[in-house]
N, C-alpha and C positions, 0 to 999 in steps of 0.2 A: 520553789524548787529550782535549783540551778541545773545547767546542762552538764553532761558528763565531762569529767576532767580527762586530760590526756592519759592514756593507758600506759602504765609503766612497762618497760621492756625487760620483764623478768617473770619467772613463774609466780602465779598469784595464788594466795591462800584463800580458800572459801570460808564462809562464816555461816551463822545460823539466824533464822528469822526471829522476830519478836514473838511470833506464835509458838515456835519450838521452845523458846526460852520460858514463856509463860506456862507451857505444858509441863516442863521440867519442874517448875516451882509448884504447880498444882499437885504433881505426883509426890514430890518431897513433903509438901505440907499435909496432904491427906494421909500418907503413910505415917507421918509424925503424929497426927491426931489419933489415928486408930491404934497405934502401937505405943504412943507416948515416948517415942525414941527419936533422936535426931539422925537424919540420913544426909550426910554431907555430899553424897554423890548419887545420882539416879541415872538410869538408862531410859532413853525415850526412843521409840520407834517412829521415824519420820514418815510422812506420806509416801515418799519414794521407796520405802521398805528398808532403809538403812537404820541401824540402831546406833545412837550416839550417847556418850556419857556427858552429863552436865554437873558442874560443881555448884553446890548450894551454900548459902551462908545466912547469918543473921536470923537464926531460928528463934521463934517464940512459941512455946507449947503450953496450952492450958487444957483443962478438962473438956472445954467446949470448942476450942478453935486452935488452929496452928497457922503460923506465918513463916515464910522463908523467901529468900531473894537469890537471884543469879545475876551475873554481869553479862550483858549481850556482847558477843564477839562477832563482828561482821567480817572478819578476815581482812583481806586487802581492799574491800570495797569502800569507797568514800561515803559511807552511810551515815546519816545524821544521828542514827540511834546507836552507833558503835559505842560500846562501853556504858550504855544506859543500864541503870539498876532496875530490874523488873521483879516485882514482888507479887506473890499470891497469898491470900488469906482464905482458908476454907473452914466452913462450918457445916456440920450435918443438919439436914432438915427432915421433916416428916412427909414431904410431898412426893417422894420417889423421883423428883425431877432434878436436872442439873440446871441451876439458876445462875446467870451471869450478872454481876453488878460491877459498876465502874468505881475504881478507887481514884485517888488523886493522880493526875498526870495521864489518865486515859481519856480519850475523846468521847464526847456525847454526840450521837447522830441527831441533827436538828432539821435536816432537809430530806425530802423524798428523793428517790433515784438510785440509792445505794442498795447493796444486797441485804443490809441490816435495817430494820425498821426504825423510824423516828422514835426517839426516846430511849433507845437501847445504847449500851456501851459500844464503842467502836472496836469490837472484836469480831473479826471476819469469820465466815462460815467454816473454813478449814481448821483454823485454830480452835474454834468452838468444838468441832467434831473431835479433834485430837484430845482436848481436855476432857470431854465427855467420855470418850473411850477409856482413858486412863482411870477416871473416877469409877466407872461401872465395873472395871476389872478389879479394882481394889475392894469395892463394896462386895463383890461376889466372893473374892478370896477370904474376906473376913466375916462372911455371913451377915452382911448388913444391907441386904437387898431391900429391906423395908424402908430404908432411908434414901434421901437424895442428898445432893451437895450444893451448897451456895458458895460460889467462887467470886472473890473480889480481887481484881487485877489492878495494880497501881504501878506507876513508873515515876521514879524520882526525877524531878525537874521536867516532867513530860510536857507540861504546858509551854515551857521555854523552848524545848526541842521542837515542838510542833510549829513554832513560828518560822522554822526553816523549811517547812513543807507547805503544800497547798491545801492542808486539811480544812482551814477556815473557809476556803472557797468552795469546798465540797459540803460545807455545812457541818463539819466535824469540829466541835469546839472543846476547849479546855484541856486538850492533850493529844497524844499521838494515837494512831491506830495500831491494833495488834494484828499483824499481817502474816502472810506466808501460805503458799499453796504446796510447796515441796518440802519446806522446812529448811532449805538450804539458801544461802545468799551467794550467788555466783558473782564474783568480782567484776565490776564494770558492765554488768548485764543491763540491757535496756528494758527488761521486763517490767520493773517497777514503774519506770517513767511512762511506758506505753499504757500500763494499767491505769495510771493516774489520768492520762489523756482520756481514755475511754470512760472512766468514772466521771470525770468532769463533764463530758458531753451528756452522759446519762442524767446527771443531776440537773443540767441546764434544761433538758427536755422535760424532766419531771416537774420543773418549775415553770412550765408553759413558755419556754423560749423557742422562737423559730429562727432567730438571727444570732449567729455566733460571731465573736470577735476573736480571731486567732492570731497569735504572735509567737515568735521563738522564745521570748522570755519577758521578764519584767520591764527591761529597758525599752524595748520596742512597744510593749503594751502601753506604757506611760505616754508615749508619743501619740499613738493612734487613738487612745481614749479621749484625747482632747478633741478629736473629730467626731466622736460618738459619746458625748458626756453622759447620756442617759442610759448607756448600756449597763445592765446589772452585772455585778461581779460574777455571778454564777454563769453568765454567758461568755466570760473571758477564759480562753483556753490557751495554755502554753504548749505548742507542739515541739519545742526543743529542736531536735534534729530529725524527728520522725514524721515527716510530711506525708509519706505514703500511708502510714497507719492512721494518721489523723483524718485524711480524706476518705479512706476506706470506711472508717467508723461513721463519718458524716454521711457518706453515700448509703449506709445501711439504715439510716433513720429518715423516713420520708417527711417527718415534721419539720426538719431543717430546710428552710427555703432560701436563706441568704447567708453568705459568709463574707465578712470583712477581714482581710488578711494583711498583716504587716510583715515585711521581710527586709532584712538588712542586706547590704550589697554583697558581702562575702557568700551568704547562703544563696542569694539570687543567682550569682554566677554559677554555682553548682546546679541549682534546680533548673536553670535555663537549658542545661545540657541533658537533663533528665535524671540527675542524681537525686533520688528521693530521700536518701539518708545523708544528711549534710555534715555529720560529725567529722572532725578533722582526722580522726583515726581511721575513717572509712574512705573518705574521698578528699581530693584536693582540687582546687579550681584549675581548669584547663585553659591556659592562656592562649593556646592555638585556636581552640573553639571560640573564645571571646574575640580573638583577632578576626576570625572569619565572620563572626557576627557583626563586627564593626564594618567589615567590607560589604556585607549584605545590606547594611544600613546606608551605604553610599559614601563612607569616609575614605580619605586618600590613603595611599600606600604608606606614606610617612606616619600617619596616625596608627594604622593597623600594625605597622612594624614596631612602633613605640610600645604597644601593649606587651610585646614579647620581652621587653626589658623589665617589666614590673615583677616584684617578688610577692605581692599580695593583691587580692582583688580590690581591697579597700582603696588602693592607690589609683584605681580607674578614675576617681574624682579629680586627679591631677591632669587627666587628659580630656575628660568630658565634664563640662559644667553641670553641676547637679541642679537641673531645672526641668520643669514640666515639659517644655517643648524640645528638649534634647532627644534627637531621634534614637541615639544609642540606647538610652534607658527605656524608651518605649518599646523597642524591639526586644530588649532583654526581658521586660515584663511580659511581652506577648508570648515568649517561649515558656516562661514560668506559668503563665495563665493556662496555656495549652496542656501542659503536663498535669496540672491539677484538675482541669476539667475532664480529662480523659478518665480520671478515677471517679469523679463525682459530677457527671454531666448534667444533672437535673437542678443543681443549685444556681442561684445568682451569685457570682463571685466578684467582689471588688478588691483589687490588689493595689497595695501601697508599698513603694520602695522607700526605705527610711535611711537617713544617715546619722552619724554620731552627734550632729548638732541639733537634732530634733526636727529637721526639715523632712519633707516627704514629697514623693512624686506619685500621682495616681495614674494607673494604667487606664488609658482611654481607648475603647474599642474602635 
């Protein structure tokens, strides 16, 4: 999963979750099965109470089952599932139960720690509830309450799409997850990323992990994992820009005793000041703060004033040699350490500053 892109300076169009799209397909398919008629548009009531129309296509109706598809519209959000083809096949059963099965391109839960049990399709609780509600209403309307419905959800090229997510790290294999708590995709919302952070930590704990390796993303993780080569993948968490939320989650779980954290210079310059959301759309590095930090570390006025001429934090390496003994970096890391420990005071925190060349500096108490 990548960090958020820069937010466009324009009104943003919202979209709909995979869970809302799957529900629309289930409704269209079940109506098609019980009426033997094609419904190219259905209305779905989202969890937020809003009713939305979805366009359906690719119907196949037989006496025993019905299949239809919709195209997911994520609006202006840079969602990897935008324009994905989501399909539902429904079959009546005699159990009076709503049974969910995974089709091609939908993930399979293989590790404990998620809201869905191991062995189940990766269809989250809210979308399951949405689909079950739709089915029960249709069964009631057509006097079919003695039946249940078997639902098979599939996503075209879902396994390929899933490679752009952290699903495999969460133990979700072979495809994407069917997600959504509101039914709405809010463009450039942090909600999905923060949810993946929390899920990742839950999975780590469920798999008996007490030490986490946290990094802003894949690049910094690759560097730090060389220092901790035996760290299981489930123990590696990408905090992206959400350091506050990551440490709040860590603090809520007493089983976590140690955290090894990698951070790159640009984010460290923000965190040192106390900016716990380091996204460029939210915060910029404060060169005056960094200049005062250098002064606190004992550097000359010439050096502290030269910081004020820089246009990006990464260029601090032009002034300060990227080395373990460089006082500036140790003080910078001390400030970062302090802000993180305020949120999670009970953990043992090891902090590593990373540069683009793969080098690192460890904070030494």
